[in-house]
C-alpha positions as CSV (number, residue, x, y, z in Angstrom):
1,X,2.2,20.0,-30.5
2,X,4.0,16.8,-29.6
3,X,3.6,17.5,-25.9
4,X,-0.2,17.8,-26.4
5,X,-0.3,14.6,-28.4
6,X,1.7,12.8,-25.8
7,X,-0.6,14.0,-23.0
8,X,-3.7,13.0,-24.9
9,X,-2.2,9.5,-25.6
10,X,-1.3,9.0,-21.9
11,X,-4.8,10.1,-20.8
12,X,-6.3,7.7,-23.4
13,X,-4.2,4.8,-22.1
14,X,-5.1,5.6,-18.5
15,X,-8.8,5.6,-19.2
16,X,-8.5,2.4,-21.3
17,X,-6.6,0.7,-18.4
18,X,-9.4,1.7,-15.9
19,X,-12.1,0.4,-18.2
20,X,-10.2,-2.9,-18.8
21,X,-9.7,-3.5,-15.1
22,X,-12.2,-5.8,-13.4
23,X,-14.7,-3.9,-11.2
24,X,-14.2,-4.7,-7.5
25,X,-17.0,-6.5,-5.8
26,X,-16.4,-4.4,-2.7
27,X,-14.4,-1.3,-1.8
28,X,-11.2,-3.2,-1.1
29,X,-10.6,-6.1,-3.5
30,X,-8.1,-8.8,-2.3
31,X,-5.1,-9.6,-4.3
32,X,-4.0,-13.1,-3.5
33,X,-0.3,-13.9,-3.5
34,X,0.8,-17.6,-3.6
35,X,4.1,-17.2,-1.6
36,X,4.4,-15.8,2.0
37,X,6.0,-12.5,2.5
38,X,9.7,-12.4,3.5
39,X,10.7,-11.5,7.0
40,X,10.4,-7.7,7.8
41,X,13.4,-5.6,7.2
42,X,15.0,-4.2,10.4
43,X,14.6,-0.4,10.1
44,X,16.4,2.4,11.8
45,X,13.7,4.7,13.1
46,X,14.5,8.4,12.6
47,X,13.8,11.0,15.2
48,X,10.1,11.8,15.5
49,X,9.1,15.1,13.9
50,X,6.6,15.9,16.6
51,X,4.6,14.7,19.7
52,X,1.5,13.7,17.7
53,X,3.5,11.6,15.2
54,X,3.3,7.8,15.4
55,X,5.7,5.4,13.6
56,X,4.1,3.2,10.9
57,X,6.7,0.5,10.3
58,X,7.6,-0.7,6.8
59,X,6.1,-3.6,5.1
60,X,6.4,-5.8,2.0
61,X,4.2,-4.9,-0.9
62,X,3.3,-7.3,-3.7
63,X,4.0,-5.6,-7.1
64,X,2.5,-8.4,-9.2
65,X,5.7,-10.4,-9.6
66,X,7.6,-10.1,-6.3
67,X,7.6,-8.5,-2.9
68,X,9.0,-5.0,-2.6
69,X,9.9,-3.3,0.7
70,X,8.1,-0.1,1.5
71,X,10.0,1.8,4.2
72,X,8.3,3.0,7.4
73,X,7.2,6.6,8.0
74,X,6.1,8.9,10.7
75,X,2.3,9.6,10.5
76,X,0.5,12.4,12.3
77,X,-2.3,11.1,14.4
78,X,-5.7,12.4,13.3
79,X,-6.8,13.0,16.9
80,X,-5.5,12.8,20.5
81,X,-4.9,9.2,21.7
82,X,-5.3,7.7,18.2
83,X,-3.4,4.4,17.8
84,X,-2.0,3.1,14.5
85,X,-3.0,-0.5,13.8
86,X,-0.3,-1.7,11.3
87,X,-1.1,-3.5,8.1
88,X,-0.5,-7.2,7.9
89,X,-0.3,-10.2,5.6
90,X,-3.0,-12.7,6.3
91,X,-2.9,-16.4,5.1
92,X,-6.1,-17.8,3.6
93,X,-7.1,-20.8,1.6
94,X,-6.1,-19.1,-1.7
95,X,-2.7,-17.8,-0.5
96,X,-1.7,-14.5,1.2
97,X,-3.5,-11.1,1.1
98,X,-2.7,-7.7,2.5
99,X,-4.9,-5.9,5.1
100,X,-4.1,-2.1,5.2
101,X,-3.1,-0.4,8.4
102,X,-5.6,2.1,9.9
103,X,-6.1,4.5,12.8
104,X,-8.1,3.3,15.8
């Protein structure tokens, strides 16, 4: 019984958090960060798992209070000759915001 009550409580909190969050004006709302990101961490790239894999380098993610390093990973290309355009931090009038990486 306590497990069921705990699961129901967690589900209720999750739904409440979703309802309390502001609705995005578009599909990708910008989170503005006042400080620039630190320099990228120098990573040691492991051996590729296959020919169709492309290295997506690590990046700094904003967690609401500070930047946190997210290590790079190998990603499998969705099609032949696909190129990975890495994510990047962009400076604007309100501070810095993140643009996700994508396949081209």
